[in-house]
C-alpha positions as CSV (number, residue, x, y, z in Angstrom):
1,M,13.7,13.6,-5.5
2,K,10.1,12.3,-5.5
3,N,7.5,13.2,-2.9
4,V,5.6,10.0,-2.0
5,L,2.3,10.2,-0.2
6,I,1.8,7.2,2.0
7,I,-1.8,6.7,2.8
8,G,-2.0,4.6,5.9
9,A,1.4,5.8,7.1
10,H,0.6,5.1,10.7
11,G,0.0,1.4,10.0
12,Q,2.8,-1.2,10.5
13,V,3.8,-1.4,6.8
14,G,3.3,2.3,6.4
15,Q,5.7,3.2,9.2
16,L,8.3,0.8,7.8
17,L,7.9,2.3,4.4
18,T,8.1,5.8,5.8
19,D,11.5,5.0,7.4
20,K,12.8,3.3,4.3
21,L,11.9,6.3,2.0
22,N,13.1,8.7,4.6
23,A,16.6,7.1,4.5
24,D,16.6,7.1,0.7
25,A,18.0,10.2,-0.9
26,G,15.7,9.7,-3.9
27,Y,12.5,10.2,-1.9
28,T,10.7,12.4,0.5
29,P,7.9,10.6,2.3
30,V,4.7,12.4,3.2
31,A,2.5,10.7,5.8
32,L,-1.3,10.8,5.4
33,I,-2.8,10.1,8.8
34,R,-6.3,10.2,10.1
35,K,-5.7,11.5,13.6
36,E,-4.0,14.7,14.7
37,E,-2.5,12.9,17.7
38,Q,-0.5,10.6,15.2
39,R,1.4,13.6,13.9
40,A,4.0,13.6,16.7
41,L,5.4,10.3,15.6
42,F,6.2,11.7,12.2
43,E,7.5,15.0,13.5
44,Q,10.1,13.0,15.5
45,K,11.2,11.4,12.2
46,R,11.2,14.9,10.5
47,V,8.5,13.6,8.1
48,E,5.7,15.9,7.0
49,A,2.3,14.6,8.1
50,R,-1.1,15.6,6.6
51,V,-4.4,14.7,8.3
52,A,-7.4,13.4,6.4
53,S,-9.9,10.6,6.6
54,L,-10.6,8.1,3.8
55,E,-14.2,8.7,4.6
56,D,-13.8,12.3,3.5
57,G,-14.8,13.4,0.0
58,V,-12.6,13.1,-3.0
59,D,-11.9,16.8,-3.1
60,A,-10.7,16.8,0.5
61,L,-8.3,13.9,-0.3
62,A,-7.1,15.6,-3.5
63,A,-6.3,18.7,-1.5
64,Q,-3.8,16.7,0.5
65,M,-2.0,15.6,-2.6
66,N,-0.5,19.0,-3.5
67,G,3.1,18.6,-4.5
68,I,3.0,14.8,-4.5
69,D,4.6,12.7,-7.3
70,A,3.4,9.2,-6.3
71,V,0.8,7.7,-4.0
72,V,1.1,4.5,-2.0
73,F,-2.1,3.1,-0.6
74,S,-1.3,0.9,2.5
75,A,-4.3,1.8,4.6
76,G,-6.8,-0.7,6.0
77,S,-9.7,-0.7,8.4
78,G,-7.9,-3.2,10.7
79,G,-9.0,-6.5,12.3
80,S,-11.0,-4.9,15.1
81,T,-13.6,-3.3,12.8
82,G,-16.6,-4.8,11.1
83,P,-17.4,-5.4,7.4
84,D,-18.9,-1.9,7.2
85,K,-15.5,-0.3,7.8
86,T,-13.8,-2.8,5.4
87,L,-16.2,-1.5,2.8
88,T,-15.7,2.2,3.5
89,I,-11.9,2.1,4.0
90,D,-10.4,-0.8,2.1
91,L,-12.7,-0.5,-0.9
92,D,-14.3,3.0,-1.1
93,G,-11.4,4.7,0.5
94,A,-9.0,3.1,-1.9
95,V,-11.2,4.2,-4.9
96,K,-11.5,7.7,-3.6
97,A,-7.7,7.8,-3.3
98,M,-7.4,6.8,-6.9
99,E,-9.9,9.4,-8.0
100,A,-8.2,12.1,-5.9
101,A,-4.8,11.2,-7.4
102,E,-6.3,11.6,-10.9
103,Q,-7.9,14.9,-9.9
104,A,-4.5,16.1,-8.5
105,G,-2.7,15.1,-11.7
106,I,-0.7,12.3,-10.1
107,K,0.0,9.3,-12.3
108,R,2.0,6.9,-10.1
109,F,-0.1,4.8,-7.7
110,V,1.1,1.7,-5.8
111,M,-1.6,-0.5,-4.1
112,L,-0.8,-2.8,-1.2
113,S,-3.2,-5.7,-1.7
114,A,-3.1,-9.4,-0.6
115,L,-2.1,-12.7,-2.1
116,H,-4.9,-14.6,-3.9
117,T,-7.1,-11.5,-4.0
118,D,-7.9,-12.3,-7.7
119,D,-9.0,-15.9,-7.0
120,R,-12.4,-16.2,-5.4
121,N,-11.7,-19.9,-4.8
122,R,-8.9,-19.0,-2.4
123,W,-10.8,-16.5,-0.3
124,T,-11.0,-17.8,3.3
125,D,-13.7,-16.7,5.7
126,A,-11.4,-17.5,8.7
127,E,-11.4,-14.7,11.2
128,G,-13.9,-12.8,9.1
129,M,-11.5,-12.3,6.2
130,K,-13.8,-12.7,3.3
131,P,-15.1,-9.1,3.3
132,Y,-11.4,-8.0,3.2
133,Y,-10.7,-10.1,0.1
134,V,-13.9,-8.8,-1.6
135,A,-12.9,-5.2,-0.9
136,K,-9.4,-5.8,-2.2
137,Y,-10.6,-7.6,-5.3
138,Y,-12.8,-4.8,-6.4
139,A,-10.3,-2.0,-5.4
140,D,-7.6,-3.8,-7.5
141,R,-10.0,-4.2,-10.4
142,I,-11.0,-0.5,-10.4
143,L,-7.3,0.5,-10.2
144,K,-6.5,-1.7,-13.2
145,G,-9.2,0.0,-15.2
146,S,-8.0,3.5,-14.3
147,K,-5.6,5.8,-16.1
148,L,-3.1,5.6,-13.3
149,E,0.3,4.1,-13.7
150,Y,-0.3,1.4,-11.1
151,T,1.5,-1.4,-9.5
152,I,-0.3,-3.8,-7.2
153,V,1.7,-5.7,-4.7
154,R,0.2,-8.8,-3.2
155,P,2.1,-10.2,-0.2
156,G,1.2,-13.3,1.7
157,A,0.3,-13.2,5.4
158,L,2.2,-10.4,7.1
159,K,4.6,-11.2,10.0
160,N,6.4,-8.9,12.4
161,E,9.9,-10.2,11.8
162,D,13.2,-8.8,10.6
163,G,13.3,-8.6,6.8
164,T,15.4,-10.9,4.8
165,G,15.6,-8.8,1.7
166,K,14.5,-11.9,-0.3
167,I,11.1,-13.0,-1.7
168,N,9.5,-15.5,-4.0
169,T,7.4,-14.1,-6.8
170,A,7.6,-17.1,-9.2
171,E,6.0,-19.7,-6.8
172,P,4.6,-17.7,-3.9
173,D,2.5,-20.7,-2.7
174,K,5.7,-22.4,-1.5
175,Q,5.4,-20.2,1.6
176,Q,2.4,-18.5,3.1
177,D,3.9,-15.5,4.8
178,V,6.4,-12.6,4.5
179,P,7.9,-10.1,7.0
180,R,6.3,-6.7,6.9
181,A,9.8,-5.2,6.5
182,D,10.2,-7.0,3.2
183,V,6.8,-5.8,2.0
184,A,7.9,-2.2,2.7
185,E,11.1,-2.9,0.8
186,V,9.2,-4.4,-2.2
187,I,7.1,-1.2,-2.3
188,R,10.3,1.0,-2.2
189,E,11.8,-1.1,-5.0
190,V,8.6,-0.9,-7.1
191,L,8.8,2.9,-6.9
192,N,12.4,2.6,-8.1
193,Q,11.6,0.6,-11.2
194,D,9.3,2.0,-13.9
195,R,9.2,-1.4,-15.5
196,T,6.8,-2.5,-12.7
197,I,4.1,-0.1,-14.0
198,G,1.0,-2.0,-14.9
199,Q,2.3,-5.1,-13.1
200,I,0.7,-7.2,-10.3
201,I,3.4,-8.7,-8.0
202,P,2.3,-11.7,-5.8
203,F,5.0,-12.8,-3.3
204,T,5.9,-14.5,-0.1
205,R,9.2,-15.0,1.7
206,G,11.8,-16.7,-0.6
207,E,15.4,-16.7,-1.8
208,T,15.5,-14.2,-4.6
209,P,16.8,-10.7,-3.7
210,I,13.9,-8.2,-3.9
211,R,15.5,-5.9,-6.5
212,E,15.9,-8.9,-8.8
213,A,12.5,-10.4,-8.0
214,V,10.5,-7.3,-8.9
215,G,12.7,-6.3,-11.8
């Protein structure tokens, strides 16, 4: 059984992933949350919660990774914050999480990124999104240059819909979005398959079963 630390567990994808791993006999999810008042949600699920801020130092984050086998970074500053928080959470927070994982001796690291992050020509400034793409681009780039056994998942626009269990990785531009539930399932399946180590997986909704699509 693998202990998986979900950074950003209180977020929408994070909660879905927590539930999926909690129902999977192969995993024990551990929620990393930034507010003590968020703990009750996970206690109800019988999931251990650890409190830390991504604006803390690397040593403080590494201390929360004791006994952890893999880290999933699904945190984000959110749409209601400014570019400053995007910089400190989505970029520097992600990098500190990588450094903390290395310090704690953890090898496996899964990054939740975004479709077209690696293509500057596709970055849109609609709704102030460009700083988010910039942050994700450099966080992904630093992860690729690290010693971690990484997988980067890059979904299209996230939707609050029931998951279909199917995605499109071959031609993700055929669709623009994907249910959050399917994103969580992609991450779970990535953790199941060591062949995804060192891979970047762009995807949107589609017709290929997730296990087959990421395999």
